[in-house]
C-alpha positions in Angstrom: -28.9 119.8 48.9 -30.4 123.0 50.2 -28.4 124.6 52.9 -29.6 127.4 55.2 -26.9 130.0 55.7 -27.8 132.8 58.0 -25.6 135.7 58.7 -25.7 136.5 62.4 -26.7 140.1 63.2 -25.7 141.5 66.6 -28.3 143.3 68.7 -26.3 146.5 68.4 -26.2 146.2 64.6 -30.0 145.6 64.5 -30.7 148.6 66.7 -28.4 150.7 64.5 -30.2 149.6 61.4 -33.6 150.5 62.9 -32.2 153.9 63.9 -31.0 154.5 60.3 -34.4 153.3 58.9 -36.7 155.4 61.1 -35.9 159.0 59.9 -36.4 158.3 56.1 -39.4 156.0 56.9 -41.0 158.8 59.1 -40.3 161.3 56.3 -41.9 159.1 53.7 -44.9 158.6 56.0 -45.3 162.4 56.4 -44.9 162.9 52.7 -47.6 160.3 51.9 -50.0 161.8 54.4 -49.4 165.3 53.1 -49.9 164.2 49.5 -53.2 162.5 50.4 -54.5 165.5 52.4 -53.6 168.0 49.7 -55.2 165.9 46.9 -58.2 165.0 49.1 -58.9 168.7 50.0 -58.4 169.7 46.3 -60.9 167.2 45.1 -63.4 168.1 47.9 -63.0 171.8 47.4 -63.4 171.5 43.6 -66.7 169.8 44.2 -68.0 173.2 45.3 -67.1 174.9 42.0 -70.3 174.0 40.0 -72.7 174.6 42.9 -71.0 178.0 43.5 -71.4 179.0 39.9 -75.1 177.8 39.8 -76.0 179.5 43.0 -74.5 182.8 41.8 -76.3 182.5 38.5 -79.6 181.7 40.1 -79.2 184.5 42.7 -78.5 187.0 39.9 -81.6 185.9 38.0 -83.7 186.2 41.1 -82.4 189.6 41.9 -83.4 190.7 38.4 -86.9 189.6 39.0 -87.0 186.2 37.4 -89.6 184.0 39.2 -88.1 181.4 41.5 -89.3 178.4 39.5 -87.8 180.0 36.3 -84.4 180.6 38.0 -83.9 176.8 38.3 -82.1 175.7 35.1 -82.4 172.0 35.8 -84.8 169.1 35.4 -86.2 167.8 38.7 -83.9 165.2 40.2 -84.1 162.6 43.1 -81.2 163.3 45.5 -81.0 159.7 46.7 -79.7 158.4 43.3 -78.8 161.3 41.0 -75.4 162.8 40.4 -76.9 165.8 38.6 -76.7 169.3 40.1 -79.8 170.9 41.7 -81.0 174.2 43.2 -83.3 175.2 46.0 -84.8 178.7 46.4 -86.0 180.0 49.8 -87.8 183.1 50.8 -86.5 185.5 53.5 -88.2 183.4 56.2 -86.4 180.2 55.0 -89.5 178.7 53.5 -88.7 176.6 50.3 -90.4 178.3 47.3 -88.9 176.4 44.4 -86.8 173.3 44.0 -85.3 171.2 41.3 -84.7 168.3 43.7 -86.7 165.8 45.8 -85.5 163.6 48.6 -87.4 160.3 48.6 -90.2 162.0 46.7 -90.6 164.9 49.1 -89.3 168.5 49.2 -85.8 168.4 50.8 -85.4 170.2 54.2 -82.1 172.2 54.1 -80.5 173.0 57.5 -82.0 176.4 58.7 -78.8 177.1 60.7 -76.9 177.3 57.4 -79.5 179.8 56.1 -79.1 181.9 59.3 -75.3 181.9 58.7 -75.8 183.1 55.1 -78.1 185.8 56.4 -75.4 187.0 58.8 -72.2 186.4 56.8 -73.0 185.8 53.1 -72.1 182.7 51.1 -71.7 179.4 52.9 -70.3 176.1 51.6 -71.5 173.0 53.4 -71.4 169.2 53.0 -75.0 168.3 53.5 -76.1 164.7 54.3 -79.9 164.8 54.1 -80.2 161.0 54.3 -77.9 158.0 54.9 -75.6 157.5 52.0 -76.5 160.9 50.4 -73.7 163.4 50.7 -73.9 166.6 48.8 -71.6 169.6 48.2 -73.8 172.7 48.6 -73.3 176.4 48.3 -75.9 178.7 49.9 -76.0 182.4 49.1 -78.4 185.3 49.7 -80.5 187.0 47.1 -82.7 190.1 47.6 -85.8 188.0 48.5 -84.1 185.2 50.5 -81.6 182.4 49.8 -80.6 180.1 47.0 -78.8 176.8 47.5 -77.1 174.9 44.7 -75.5 171.5 45.1 -74.4 168.2 43.6 -73.6 164.7 44.8 -70.2 164.0 46.3 -70.3 160.4 45.1 -67.8 160.8 42.3 -65.5 163.0 44.3 -65.5 160.5 47.1 -64.7 157.7 44.7 -61.7 159.7 43.4 -60.6 160.4 47.0 -60.8 156.7 47.8 -58.7 155.8 44.8 -56.1 158.4 45.8 -56.0 157.0 49.3 -55.3 153.5 47.9 -52.6 154.9 45.6 -51.0 156.8 48.5 -51.0 153.7 50.7 -49.5 151.5 47.9 -46.8 154.1 47.3 -46.1 154.4 51.0 -45.7 150.6 51.4 -43.4 150.4 48.4 -41.3 153.3 49.8 -41.1 151.6 53.2 -39.8 148.4 51.6 -37.3 150.3 49.4 -36.0 152.2 52.5 -35.6 148.9 54.4 -33.8 147.2 51.6 -31.5 150.3 51.1 -30.7 150.4 54.8 -30.0 146.6 55.0 -27.9 146.8 51.8 -26.0 149.8 52.9 -25.1 148.2 56.2 -24.2 144.9 54.6 -27.0 143.1 56.4 -28.6 140.2 54.7 -31.0 138.6 57.1 -31.1 135.2 55.3 -29.6 133.7 52.2 -30.9 130.3 51.1 -28.8 128.2 48.7 
């Protein structure tokens, strides 16, 4: 015969258990959020590394007199489905003069406001979304005759960020359960015991 034995918990004991649970639960929540933000930002910022290197290299070649189409070290790619890096070269007026990328078969149109910022302040790093579902890490920098932009898809970085988010959420949930069990055990509270 199965008998249901429940230990009665007074309202005051329950309130006390909740008050003991909340500080470590809040701390664990803060830790999980902080861990996610740190890793997310690290992954996103590291997506700029290759474009920054490529933009610097192309600008250096252009400053030495290499023709714009020769300063592009890549095969032509289609931005809507390629993960490969690309470069765009603009003249001083912001007109595209060389490109290793197309967007739906056409020359991509980079935001002129970014080029104006580069003209005024130097290098600029921007997440560019030229079409729905196409997100790119780009680095724009000046060269003596205009601007060079290098970039790459954020698809892999964003997949890694999503995985990290799932891991942080799983870890947070497990921590919340462990804190609740520890509080209940420490206070001698067993909500139900079936025999």
